[in-house]
N, C-alpha and C positions, 0 to 999 in steps of 0.2 A: 816700422822701414816704406821709406819716400818709393814710391811705385809712379817713376820717373815714367814708365811705359805708360801710362793709361791717361786716357784722355782726365777722367773726371777728377785727378793728382793735379792737371794743370788746370782746370774750369775752378776748383777750388783754390788752388794758391792765386790765380792771379785774381779772386772776388776778395782774398785779404787781401793783397801786397800790390799796391797801385803802383810803388816805385818803382825807375827804373833800374834794372839790372841786366852786367852783361856777367856770362858762364864762364867765359872764356877770356878775351883779352877785352878793350878797348881799341875801338880802330887807330889811335895814334899808336901804338902801342906794334900793330903789324904794320903800319901804312910801308915802311921802307919793303917789306916784302909787297904785298897790296902792288903798289907801283911800280914795281918791277914782269907784274907779270901780269895785270890789267890793267886793261886800260880802259881811261874815261868811256870812250862809245861802247863798251861792251854792254851785253844785257846780262843782266847780273840775275841773280836769284838767293837770298838769302833764308835759305831753312829754317824754323826751329825760332822768327824773330824773337818772339817775344817782345817785351818793350823793352827792350834792350838800346838804348841810343846810336848803337853801332851805325844803321842805316844813314841814318838823319846824318853821322860827320863825314861819313862819304858822301856823298850830296851834295855837305855843306865843303868838302874838296872835287869839285868838280865830277862826281858817278852819276850823272842824273837817270840811269838805262836801271832802277832797281825796284825789283818785285819782291817784297816780303810776303813770307806762308808760313802758318801757325797751325797745330793740329786747334788750339783751342778758340772757343768761338768766343769768349769775354774778351780775351789780351787784344783779337785781332779787331773788336767792337772799341775798345779801351783807343788805340794804336790812331783807328779811321777818325775817332773823334779826335784827338790831339794832333794829327796834323793834314786835318781835310781842307785848309787854309794853309801855314807854313809852306806844306811842299802834297797841292793837290794831283803833283803830276806824280808821284813815287805810291803805286798801290799795297796793299797790304788785304792779303786772301786767305781765310780760311780754308784750309786746307791741307790732305795728311800727304807726306812726301811717300808712300807708299803709295798710293795712289792721286798721281799727276794727273791736272784737268788743267793742262796746256792743250792750244794745237802745237802744232810738229816745227 
């Protein structure tokens, strides 16, 4: 049985499977709902970003203030490398949502 609550599970998963995966929905599926409530000027935090294309698709749609976090160091390193030139202003940070490390 998958241990989704364990960091080790995610480290192993992202080391083995580097293909992008959206756990819930792609951005285009949720776009109509998102645009009703979130303006492009808002600061957006994507929790558990994994290697999803969601943030990339939002960024392409004009949401330029996106910060992505995930508990997995492996996936964060992969995403930082993948987007460092294409989206240098969209940070990926290794962080546990239960212990956020942002200034107020």
